[in-house]
C-alpha positions, 0 to 999 in steps of 0.5 A, a space after each residue: 727541074 720540073 718533071 710530070 709523070 702521067 700514069 695513061 700517057 692517053 689523048 687528055 695526059 699528051 696535050 698537056 705534056 706536048 706543051 711543057 715539054 716544049 718548055 722545057 720539062 722532062 716526060 714521063 710515064 705510062 702507056 698499056 699496048 707497047 706500040 703505044 709504048 714505042 710511040 711515046 719513046 720515039 717522042 723522048 718520052 720515059 715511058 714504062 708498060 703498065 696494066 695495072 700490075 705490082 712491083 714494076 721496077 721501071 715504073 718505080 724507076 721512071 717516078 723517081 724526080 717527080 714534080 707533078 703527078 697526073 692521072 688517068 688510070 679509071 679504076 678497077 674492081 679493086 679499086 685505083 691501081 695506082 693508090 693500090 701498088 704504088 702509094 708507098 713510092 709515091 708517099 716517099 717521093 719528096 720532089 713531089 708538089 702536085 698530083 692532078 686525078 681525072 676524073 669524069 662528071 660522069 660521078 652526078 649521075 642524073 640530075 634531069 637535065 639541070 644546072 650542077 656545080 662542085 657543091 653538086 653532091 656526086 649521085 653516082 649511077 653505074 658500078 664505074 661511076 661509083 668506083 670514080 667517086 671511090 677513087 677520086 676520095 683515096 686521091 684526096 685522102 692521100 694528099 693529106 696524109 703525105 701533105 702533096 696538094 691532091 686536085 680533082 678535074 672532072 672531065 665533060 665529053 672530050 674531043 680534039 683533033 683526031 677524036 671527034 663526030 667529024 672523024 665517025 660523021 666521015 667514016 659512016 658510024 655517027 649517030 643521032 640518037 632522039 632521047 627527051 631533054 638528053 643535054 651533054 657537057 663536053 671540052 676540047 683537049 686544048 681547054 683540058 691542058 688550059 685548066 691544068 696548067 693552071 693549076 698548076 699555077 696555083 696549087 690549092 689542096 682538095 680543090 675540085 674543078 669541073 672542066 667543060 664548056 659554056 654550052 651543054 648541048 643535045 647530041 644530035 645538034 651537034 652532030 647535025 651541026 658538024 654534018 653542016 659543016 661537013 655538006 652531009 646529010 645528018 644521020 636520021 634521027 633514031 628514038 632512044 628505046 629502039 637504039 642499039 646500044 652496047 651497055 657503056 654506049 647506054 649508060 652515058 645516056 643514063 644522066 642528064 646534067 648541065 655543068 657549070 664551069 664558073 669555078 676554073 675561071 674565077 679561080 684558076 684564071 682559064 679562059 676557054 679558047 674554044 667556050 662552044 662546041 662551034 668554035 672547037 669544030 670550026 678549028 678541027 677542020 681548020 685543020 684538016 681540011 
């Protein structure tokens, strides 16, 4: 019996879990919020509440029998919380066949709008992305020590049903921040699930994959396109220097890069269902209209 355990059964992990559950897999994992634990329990998943603490007996029990481990919890001040507290339990799992770590393309830092691929040396420019690079290295090292194939997935900006620009346009929070030569790469959550499934079918220890669609674009361009689809007037452009942004939001604009995705196609045989934001938004609008 195949069993997925996801540390952090959130947006991306749930997209994968739904597919695997339909194929008869057992699904287990963790959530921080008790309400999310209850919702996931109601879907037939075995879920423990986990906020980064050691000694969680319920969590350790649910790990038993795990064949595929997915990690989507960001590192904290003390590094990766899973490795910090549950390394021994994971190393003892004789059933474990695949580990996937969900990282971010933010590890490449600012590349002045140039294309990057998996051979590009990470250049983190925030404490958050520095911690991501360290977590990537720690998981790759664990895989070597435990003789389990570990795979790093560097995700571009994630969107999907319930988490996209349409929601922000409708509630009036969408903004068009203008910054010269600023481009972002994106990925639909269902395409993330496709990449993860493909990797599970073709494990390769130490593999790193960029998970992004084919067309990086300026964020304001996407907002304007989505507004047109809704028949709305797009919000006015605001120069980056004048924008009132949170430190987290501002950090996203401190790096411009185009993410190359050739490896997921050539090595994993992935054909993106939503190769650009246009196909992705069209599908989301169709399902919410």
